[in-house]
KEZALO-696083 format. One record per atom (N, C-alpha, C): residue in one letter; x, y, z. Coordinates in steps of 0.02 Angstrom, whole numbers, plus 50000, padded with zeros to 5 digits. Atoms other than C-alpha are relative to their C-alpha. Example, Ala and Ser with C-alpha at 12.3 -4.5 7.8 and 13.67 -1.06 7.14 Angstrom:
BEGIN
{A,{50045,49941,50000}}
{A,{50615,49775,50390}}
{A,{50045,50060,50000}}
{S,{49958,49941,49997}}
{S,{50684,49947,50357}}
{S,{49961,50055,50037}}
! end
This chain:
BEGIN
{X,{50042,49940,50000}}
{X,{50000,50000,50000}}
{X,{50044,50063,50000}}
{X,{49958,49941,49994}}
{X,{50136,50123,50050}}
{X,{50035,50014,49934}}
{X,{49966,49992,50063}}
{X,{50231,50092,49888}}
{X,{49953,50026,49946}}
{X,{50049,49977,50049}}
{X,{50072,50116,49785}}
{X,{49987,50075,50009}}
{X,{50013,49929,49987}}
{X,{50040,50284,49869}}
{X,{50057,50043,49973}}
{X,{49942,49960,50022}}
{X,{50216,50346,49835}}
{X,{50004,50002,49924}}
{X,{49997,50002,50073}}
{X,{50210,50289,49653}}
{X,{49947,50046,49971}}
{X,{50055,49959,50024}}
{X,{50041,50372,49628}}
{X,{50016,50074,50010}}
{X,{49984,49931,49985}}
{X,{50101,50532,49711}}
{X,{50055,50025,49954}}
{X,{49945,49980,50044}}
{X,{50261,50536,49607}}
{X,{49976,50010,49929}}
{X,{50027,49993,50068}}
{X,{50166,50508,49445}}
{X,{49956,50062,49993}}
{X,{50048,49944,50003}}
{X,{50040,50642,49489}}
{X,{50012,50046,50059}}
{X,{49984,49958,49942}}
{X,{50123,50769,49606}}
{X,{49945,50051,50014}}
{X,{50055,49953,49989}}
{X,{49976,50887,49579}}
{X,{49937,49967,50023}}
{X,{50060,50037,49983}}
{X,{49853,50751,49623}}
{X,{49970,50019,50067}}
{X,{50026,49985,49933}}
{X,{49840,50797,49806}}
{X,{49982,50073,50008}}
{X,{50019,49930,49994}}
{X,{49821,50983,49772}}
{X,{49926,50010,49988}}
{X,{50070,49995,50015}}
{X,{49643,50947,49722}}
{X,{49956,49984,50060}}
{X,{50038,50012,49939}}
{X,{49587,50926,49902}}
{X,{49999,50063,50043}}
{X,{50000,49938,49961}}
{X,{49552,51104,49960}}
{X,{49960,49993,50064}}
{X,{50036,50000,49936}}
{X,{49492,51138,50136}}
{X,{49957,50063,50004}}
{X,{50044,49944,49988}}
{X,{49342,51248,50169}}
{X,{50020,50032,50066}}
{X,{49978,49965,49941}}
{X,{49395,51381,50295}}
{X,{49941,50037,50030}}
{X,{50055,49968,49964}}
{X,{49265,51434,50424}}
{X,{50028,50046,50053}}
{X,{49982,49956,49945}}
{X,{49277,51579,50543}}
{X,{49982,49965,50066}}
{X,{50014,50032,49936}}
{X,{49263,51541,50729}}
{X,{49925,49992,50013}}
{X,{50073,50007,49993}}
{X,{49073,51562,50712}}
{X,{49972,49947,49953}}
{X,{50018,50055,50045}}
{X,{49071,51416,50588}}
{X,{49966,50024,49935}}
{X,{50023,49974,50065}}
{X,{49028,51528,50439}}
{X,{50061,50011,49956}}
{X,{49943,49989,50045}}
{X,{49140,51538,50285}}
{X,{50023,50073,50004}}
{X,{49974,49932,50002}}
{X,{49254,51690,50280}}
{X,{49971,50038,49941}}
{X,{50032,49969,50058}}
{X,{49183,51724,50107}}
{X,{49967,49944,49960}}
{X,{50035,50048,50043}}
{X,{49063,51640,49987}}
{X,{50023,50005,49928}}
{X,{49979,49992,50069}}
{X,{49124,51714,49824}}
{X,{50056,50051,49997}}
{X,{49980,50070,50008}}
{X,{49261,51674,49806}}
{X,{49994,49963,50066}}
{X,{50008,50041,49941}}
{X,{49233,51532,49927}}
{X,{50067,49996,50036}}
{X,{49938,50001,49961}}
{X,{49359,51534,50069}}
{X,{50028,49929,50004}}
{X,{49968,50066,50004}}
{X,{49469,51385,50027}}
{X,{50075,50008,50009}}
{X,{49927,50004,49995}}
{X,{49647,51338,50072}}
{X,{50022,49937,49965}}
{X,{49971,50063,50024}}
{X,{49758,51213,49984}}
{X,{50009,49952,50060}}
{X,{49996,50048,49945}}
{X,{49768,51053,50087}}
{X,{50064,50010,50041}}
{X,{49937,49991,49964}}
{X,{49950,51093,50131}}
{X,{49993,50054,50054}}
{X,{50009,49946,49952}}
{X,{49900,51256,50216}}
{X,{49955,49978,50058}}
{X,{50046,50024,49948}}
{X,{49759,51170,50311}}
{X,{50037,49954,50048}}
{X,{49961,50045,49958}}
{X,{49877,51035,50375}}
{X,{50048,50040,50044}}
{X,{49952,49958,49963}}
{X,{50006,51166,50426}}
{X,{49964,50038,50056}}
{X,{50038,49963,49949}}
{X,{49874,51271,50517}}
{X,{49977,49955,50057}}
{X,{50020,50047,49947}}
{X,{49811,51117,50610}}
{X,{50060,49981,50043}}
{X,{49939,50017,49964}}
{X,{49989,51069,50658}}
{X,{50021,50057,50046}}
{X,{49982,49942,49959}}
{X,{50018,51247,50723}}
{X,{49944,50019,50049}}
{X,{50056,49991,49953}}
{X,{49854,51234,50822}}
{X,{49963,50066,49989}}
{X,{50038,49939,50016}}
{X,{49773,51382,50732}}
{X,{49929,49985,49978}}
{X,{50067,50021,50022}}
{X,{49623,51282,50670}}
{X,{49982,49934,50032}}
{X,{50025,50067,49982}}
{X,{49516,51136,50721}}
{X,{49976,49968,49935}}
{X,{50023,50037,50058}}
{X,{49482,51003,50591}}
{X,{49931,49973,50017}}
{X,{50067,50024,49986}}
{X,{49295,50968,50581}}
{X,{49976,49948,49950}}
{X,{50016,50052,50048}}
{X,{49289,50857,50426}}
{X,{50063,49984,49960}}
{X,{49940,50023,50035}}
{X,{49416,50757,50326}}
{X,{49982,49963,49937}}
{X,{50006,50042,50059}}
{X,{49439,50678,50156}}
{X,{50020,49930,50019}}
{X,{49978,50069,49988}}
{X,{49469,50491,50141}}
{X,{50075,49992,49986}}
{X,{49929,50004,50017}}
{X,{49646,50526,50077}}
{X,{50045,50021,50059}}
{X,{49952,49984,49947}}
{X,{49798,50534,50190}}
{X,{50065,50025,49968}}
{X,{49932,49982,50018}}
{X,{49969,50614,50180}}
{X,{50045,49973,50055}}
{X,{49954,50032,49952}}
{X,{50121,50539,50263}}
{X,{50067,50036,50001}}
{X,{49930,49980,49992}}
{X,{50286,50596,50330}}
{X,{50034,49937,50027}}
{X,{49968,50060,49973}}
{X,{50418,50475,50396}}
{X,{49971,49979,50068}}
{X,{50024,50018,49933}}
{X,{50339,50483,50570}}
{X,{49925,50010,50010}}
{X,{50070,49983,49989}}
{X,{50158,50539,50544}}
{X,{49957,49985,49939}}
{X,{50050,50007,50053}}
{X,{50003,50500,50444}}
{X,{49941,50041,50021}}
{X,{50057,49958,49984}}
{X,{49861,50625,50435}}
{X,{49951,49999,49942}}
{X,{50052,49994,50051}}
{X,{49696,50625,50343}}
{X,{49996,50073,49979}}
{X,{50002,49932,50026}}
{X,{49679,50778,50232}}
{X,{49936,50034,50023}}
{X,{50060,49964,49976}}
{X,{49562,50907,50311}}
{X,{49958,50026,49941}}
{X,{50045,49971,50051}}
{X,{49409,50954,50207}}
{X,{49964,50062,50026}}
{X,{50029,49941,49969}}
{X,{49337,51080,50331}}
{X,{50040,50016,50063}}
{X,{49965,49977,49940}}
{X,{49435,51181,50458}}
{X,{49966,50063,50027}}
{X,{50029,49940,49969}}
{X,{49374,51312,50581}}
{X,{50055,50036,50039}}
{X,{49950,49959,49966}}
{X,{49484,51454,50643}}
{X,{49987,50001,50074}}
{X,{50008,49996,49928}}
{X,{49515,51456,50830}}
{X,{49986,50071,50023}}
{X,{50011,49930,49983}}
{X,{49517,51646,50834}}
{X,{49954,50031,49948}}
{X,{50048,49969,50045}}
{X,{49373,51746,50760}}
{X,{50035,50056,49961}}
{X,{49974,49948,50043}}
{X,{49423,51855,50612}}
{X,{49943,50048,49987}}
{X,{50052,49950,50011}}
{X,{49322,52015,50610}}
{X,{50000,50020,49926}}
{X,{50005,49984,50071}}
{X,{49259,52044,50434}}
{X,{49989,50074,49990}}
{X,{50006,49928,50014}}
{X,{49270,52216,50356}}
{X,{49928,50018,49984}}
{X,{50068,49975,50014}}
{X,{49108,52315,50353}}
{X,{49999,50037,49933}}
{X,{49996,49960,50061}}
{X,{49164,52428,50210}}
{X,{50019,49955,49942}}
{X,{49987,50040,50060}}
{X,{49160,52350,50038}}
{X,{50042,50042,49952}}
{X,{49957,49964,50047}}
{X,{49301,52401,49922}}
{X,{49966,50007,49932}}
{X,{50029,49987,50066}}
{X,{49246,52479,49758}}
{X,{50047,49972,49947}}
{X,{49959,50034,50050}}
{X,{49322,52355,49635}}
{X,{49954,49974,49944}}
{X,{50038,50028,50056}}
{X,{49268,52287,49467}}
{X,{49966,49935,50020}}
{X,{50029,50065,49979}}
{X,{49242,52114,49543}}
{X,{49940,50011,50046}}
{X,{50056,49989,49953}}
{X,{49134,52179,49686}}
{X,{49941,50033,49966}}
{X,{50054,49970,50039}}
{X,{49034,52285,49564}}
{X,{49961,49947,49962}}
{X,{50034,50054,50037}}
{X,{48998,52133,49455}}
{X,{49962,49954,50048}}
{X,{50034,50042,49951}}
{X,{48956,52032,49610}}
{X,{49936,50033,50024}}
{X,{50061,49963,49979}}
{X,{48835,52167,49671}}
{X,{49945,49993,49948}}
{X,{50049,50003,50055}}
{X,{48750,52162,49500}}
{X,{49988,49929,49976}}
{X,{50010,50072,50013}}
{X,{48752,51971,49502}}
{X,{50022,49979,49930}}
{X,{49968,50018,50063}}
{X,{48861,51963,49346}}
{X,{49951,50003,49942}}
{X,{50045,49991,50057}}
{X,{48723,52026,49232}}
{X,{49992,50074,49983}}
{X,{50007,49932,50025}}
{X,{48696,52180,49127}}
{X,{49940,50033,50033}}
{X,{50054,49965,49965}}
{X,{48591,52307,49221}}
{X,{49952,50035,49952}}
{X,{50046,49972,50049}}
{X,{48508,52363,49059}}
{X,{49957,49945,49968}}
{X,{50039,50052,50036}}
{X,{48458,52201,48970}}
{X,{49999,49933,50036}}
{X,{49999,50063,49963}}
{X,{48499,52062,49095}}
{X,{50046,49947,49972}}
{X,{49954,50048,50030}}
{X,{48628,51976,48983}}
{X,{50057,49984,50048}}
{X,{49942,50022,49960}}
{X,{48769,51878,49064}}
{X,{50060,49991,49954}}
{X,{49939,50010,50039}}
{X,{48949,51869,49005}}
{X,{50018,50063,49961}}
{X,{49974,49943,50038}}
{X,{49057,51994,48910}}
{X,{49981,50066,50034}}
{X,{50020,49941,49962}}
{X,{49028,52122,49047}}
{X,{50055,50052,50003}}
{X,{49957,49943,49988}}
{X,{49105,52292,49063}}
{X,{49962,50043,50051}}
{X,{50040,49958,49955}}
{X,{49050,52437,49172}}
{X,{49983,50065,49965}}
{X,{50025,49939,50032}}
{X,{48953,52593,49127}}
{X,{49983,50052,50052}}
{X,{50019,49944,49957}}
{X,{48933,52763,49207}}
{X,{49928,50019,49982}}
{X,{50070,49983,50013}}
{X,{48745,52795,49223}}
{X,{49996,50073,49978}}
{X,{49992,49931,50022}}
{X,{48776,52982,49219}}
{X,{50071,50002,49969}}
{X,{49935,50004,50033}}
{X,{48916,52990,49090}}
{X,{50052,50048,50031}}
{X,{49947,49957,49974}}
{X,{49083,53061,49145}}
{X,{50003,50065,49962}}
{X,{50001,49939,50040}}
{X,{49068,53185,49002}}
{X,{49948,50050,50026}}
{X,{50053,49956,49972}}
{X,{48913,53253,49091}}
{X,{50011,50011,50075}}
{X,{49985,49988,49930}}
{X,{48999,53261,49260}}
{X,{49989,49940,50046}}
{X,{50011,50060,49960}}
{X,{48962,53083,49318}}
{X,{50065,49977,50033}}
{X,{49941,50022,49963}}
{X,{49081,53013,49449}}
{X,{50003,49924,50000}}
{X,{49990,50072,49995}}
{X,{49153,52839,49468}}
{X,{49987,49982,50073}}
{X,{50019,50018,49932}}
{X,{49061,52778,49622}}
{X,{49948,49944,49998}}
{X,{50050,50053,49995}}
{X,{48947,52639,49683}}
{X,{49932,50023,49972}}
{X,{50066,49974,50017}}
{X,{48797,52751,49651}}
{X,{49993,50020,49926}}
{X,{50003,49978,50069}}
{X,{48842,52790,49469}}
{X,{50028,49950,49950}}
{X,{49970,50049,50045}}
{X,{48925,52635,49397}}
{X,{49961,49934,50005}}
{X,{50035,50064,50002}}
{X,{48837,52475,49342}}
{X,{50036,49953,49952}}
{X,{49976,50050,50048}}
{X,{48883,52313,49254}}
{X,{49958,50006,49937}}
{X,{50035,49996,50063}}
{X,{48838,52320,49070}}
{X,{50034,49956,49948}}
{X,{49971,50039,50055}}
{X,{48860,52205,48922}}
{X,{50027,50049,49948}}
{X,{49969,49955,50050}}
{X,{48962,52275,48778}}
{X,{49948,50032,49953}}
{X,{50049,49967,50044}}
{X,{48813,52301,48661}}
{X,{49961,50056,50033}}
{X,{50037,49947,49965}}
{X,{48715,52400,48791}}
{X,{50045,50059,50016}}
{X,{49953,49946,49984}}
{X,{48869,52499,48841}}
{X,{50012,50042,49937}}
{X,{49990,49964,50063}}
{X,{48900,52545,48659}}
{X,{49938,50040,49980}}
{X,{50063,49967,50018}}
{X,{48717,52587,48631}}
{X,{49989,50063,50042}}
{X,{50010,49943,49956}}
{X,{48712,52702,48781}}
{X,{50053,50053,49987}}
{X,{49946,49952,50013}}
{X,{48881,52781,48748}}
{X,{50004,50054,50054}}
{X,{49996,49944,49952}}
{X,{48895,52952,48830}}
{X,{49934,50037,50006}}
{X,{50067,49970,49994}}
{X,{48707,52983,48827}}
{X,{49971,49987,50069}}
{X,{50036,50013,49938}}
{X,{48592,52995,48976}}
{X,{49953,49941,49987}}
{X,{50047,50055,50008}}
{X,{48470,52852,49008}}
{X,{49940,50021,49957}}
{X,{50058,49975,50038}}
{X,{48328,52959,48940}}
{X,{50017,50007,49926}}
{X,{49979,49990,50069}}
{X,{48424,53006,48782}}
{X,{50009,49932,49964}}
{X,{49988,50066,50030}}
{X,{48470,52823,48751}}
{X,{49938,49956,50002}}
{X,{50062,50038,49991}}
{X,{48293,52765,48794}}
{X,{50013,49932,50031}}
{X,{49982,50061,49963}}
{X,{48362,52639,48916}}
{X,{49979,50009,50073}}
{X,{50018,49999,49928}}
{X,{48314,52593,49094}}
{X,{50043,49949,50037}}
{X,{49963,50046,49957}}
{X,{48406,52512,49237}}
{X,{49954,49948,50031}}
{X,{50038,50053,49967}}
{X,{48347,52347,49309}}
{X,{49992,50016,50075}}
{X,{50004,49978,49930}}
{X,{48386,52414,49484}}
{X,{50049,50058,50008}}
{X,{49955,49943,49991}}
{X,{48464,52576,49544}}
{X,{50066,49980,50033}}
{X,{49935,50017,49970}}
{X,{48650,52567,49584}}
{X,{50007,50031,50070}}
{X,{49989,49975,49932}}
{X,{48699,52585,49767}}
{X,{50059,49962,50030}}
{X,{49945,50033,49966}}
{X,{48840,52541,49884}}
{X,{49974,49941,50040}}
{X,{50023,50058,49963}}
{X,{48818,52364,49949}}
{X,{50035,49994,50068}}
{X,{49967,50016,49937}}
{X,{48855,52308,50126}}
{X,{50038,49935,49992}}
{X,{49960,50060,50005}}
{X,{48980,52170,50158}}
{X,{49957,49937,50008}}
{X,{50044,50058,49990}}
{X,{48845,52050,50221}}
{X,{49958,49988,49938}}
{X,{50039,50006,50061}}
{X,{48741,52086,50066}}
{X,{50041,49966,49945}}
{X,{49958,50031,50051}}
{X,{48887,52041,49952}}
{X,{50014,49927,50016}}
{X,{49990,50071,49980}}
{X,{48920,51881,50052}}
{X,{49938,49960,49980}}
{X,{50061,50035,50018}}
{X,{48738,51833,50026}}
{X,{49992,49992,49925}}
{X,{50003,50005,50073}}
{X,{48745,51871,49840}}
{X,{50049,49946,49977}}
{X,{49950,50050,50018}}
{X,{48902,51764,49830}}
{X,{49976,49929,50008}}
{X,{50028,50067,49990}}
{X,{48803,51614,49892}}
{X,{49965,49974,49938}}
{X,{50035,50020,50061}}
{X,{48711,51613,49726}}
{X,{50047,49972,49947}}
{X,{49951,50020,50051}}
{X,{48872,51572,49633}}
{X,{50049,49949,50029}}
{X,{49954,50049,49972}}
{X,{48943,51411,49703}}
{X,{50055,49981,49951}}
{X,{49946,50020,50045}}
{X,{49110,51353,49634}}
{X,{49982,49934,49966}}
{X,{50014,50063,50037}}
{X,{49118,51206,49513}}
{X,{50005,49939,50045}}
{X,{49990,50058,49957}}
{X,{49175,51090,49652}}
{X,{49975,50017,50070}}
{X,{50024,49994,49931}}
{X,{49080,51073,49816}}
{X,{50003,49930,50031}}
{X,{49995,50065,49967}}
{X,{49132,50929,49928}}
{X,{49940,49992,50046}}
{X,{50060,50012,49958}}
{X,{48987,50847,50021}}
{X,{50010,50020,50072}}
{X,{49987,49982,49930}}
{X,{49071,50883,50189}}
{X,{49992,50075,50012}}
{X,{50006,49928,49993}}
{X,{49054,51070,50155}}
{X,{49928,50023,50007}}
{X,{50069,49977,50007}}
{X,{48866,51076,50131}}
{X,{49968,50025,50065}}
{X,{50030,49978,49937}}
{X,{48818,51091,50315}}
{X,{50025,50068,50022}}
{X,{49971,49937,49979}}
{X,{48927,51245,50330}}
{X,{49989,50056,49950}}
{X,{50009,49948,50051}}
{X,{48894,51336,50167}}
{X,{49932,50033,50003}}
{X,{50068,49973,50002}}
{X,{48707,51358,50179}}
{X,{49966,49988,50066}}
{X,{50024,50017,49933}}
{X,{48685,51341,50366}}
{X,{49937,50037,50019}}
{X,{50060,49962,49982}}
{X,{48549,51474,50374}}
{X,{49943,49989,49951}}
{X,{50054,50016,50047}}
{X,{48446,51400,50232}}
{X,{49945,49963,50038}}
{X,{50056,50033,49969}}
{X,{48274,51337,50277}}
{X,{50007,49925,49993}}
{X,{49993,50072,50001}}
{X,{48277,51153,50323}}
{X,{49936,49969,49972}}
{X,{50057,50036,50025}}
{X,{48163,51031,50233}}
{X,{49967,49961,50056}}
{X,{50036,50039,49949}}
{X,{48029,50957,50345}}
{X,{49991,49930,49974}}
{X,{50006,50071,50020}}
{X,{48024,50769,50343}}
{X,{49934,49973,50025}}
! end
């Protein structure tokens, strides 16, 4: 068995990197939903060894050193609570997340850019309250015109989101891989099905 493991690991050194650990704050909630707070398995093992986290779920796979064997953590919880920032940074990513990755004029997804509702040429500023996600065709159609001149309407008015609001929006966009051991921690406040 030991020889098989070493041969498999040598043939596929990246094989074990595919076992990320979900990182929970001390209150058992993910630090972030989008992107999901994940650590490579190596960081999770190191944090557990340094007694910075508790392991609450594990994969079936193990890693070995000459003197130790440990199952790879799939969910870890921080021992110390990390206070999350209340202020949301004004970034392209956070803007797209606020607008749920869809054009605020037509609802299209993909090929997004951002648009100043009140054009900069007309004195519009770059702020949460004046910038929205827009697909390229809508952005070109609107150009430097006002909404009225372009005969366009917003799906919802732009505003500065709160950090909790963005975390909740992030829950709508799960990553491609969700390990079954993560489910109890990702949507812990979802309504439970009655049996």
